[in-house]
N, C-alpha and C positions, 0 to 999 in steps of 0.2 A: 788348719791342725798343726801344732808345732812338728817339726820332725826331731826324731830321736836319732842322740848318736851314742855308741857306744863309749864309754867310758875314758878307753884309748886315745878317742879323739880331743878329748880335754886337753887343753895343753899343760903341759907338767904330769897330768893323769897316768901315763903309760909309764913312766917311772916309777920304782917303788917310792922315793921322796914324794910324790905329786899323790900316789895313790894312798900312802900313808896317813898324807894330810887332808885327802880327801875325805876318808874314812873318818876323820876326828871331826869334822863338819858333821858328818852324816849323823855320828853317836850323839854329837851337840844336839840337832837338831830333836832328834827322836825324843830326848830328856826335853826340852822344853815344850814337848805336850804336856807333860806335866804341872798341874797349877802349883804356880808360884815359883814356876823352876827359869830364869831367862837367861842369856848368853853368859853373864859370869856366871851364873849360878851351876851352870851344865858344864862350864868349862872344869871344873875340881874334879867329879868323879870320871870324867873322860880320862885326864890326867893321873886319874891315881887307877887307871886302867878297866873301867866300868865301860864295858862297849853296848851303850844306846838301851831301851825298852828291855829288850829280852834280856841281856846283862843285869841291867839292874832288878828286875824282876825276878832273878835266879840268887840275888843276894840276901844275906840276913841284916840286919843293923848293925853290929858291931864290928865284924872285919871289916868291913867297907869305910864303917866310920873312922876306924884306926889307920887306913891307908889315906883315907882324906885326911885327916890329920899331919901323916908323917908326909905327906905332900904338899900341904900349907906352911909346914913348917921349913921344909928346903925352899919353896916359890912364893912367898904368901900371895895372897890372892885380894883383889879389895873387896871382896863380900867374906863375911865371917865363915868359920866350917859349919854345917848344918848340926843341930844340935839329934842326939839319939833317936828323939822324938819324932823330930821333921824328917829323916830319912826312914824311920819307919813307917811314913806317912806316903813318904816318896816310892818307897818300895813295893808299898799295896796297890798305891795307882798305877806304878809300872806294869802288876801283874795282872791287874783288873784292864787296864789297855792292850798288854797283850795277848788277854783272853778273848775280848772284843774282836780284837783283829783277827785271832785265829777261826771265829766262830763267824767272820765275813768273809772267810778265803772257802 
């Protein structure tokens, strides 16, 4: 069985910048559970302040859509900004996944 280490034992994670970087990866990994969201697609919502599945599940399509476009305008990504329809599907799936996780707990 693999030995678990506290996050502070991970190199760089004990300091604030390391912890922040680690949380970005965790949020992106959570979003990648949504069908059609890969690594590059997950990067934009996280850069816009969406904190993983639970954060996306709390959103409505337009405010984060506007934030995604603003972030992409400042720092263009290789994947296009999701349409409002696609973002609404992502939000619906995030809500479903969060609800399923809560039911299992």
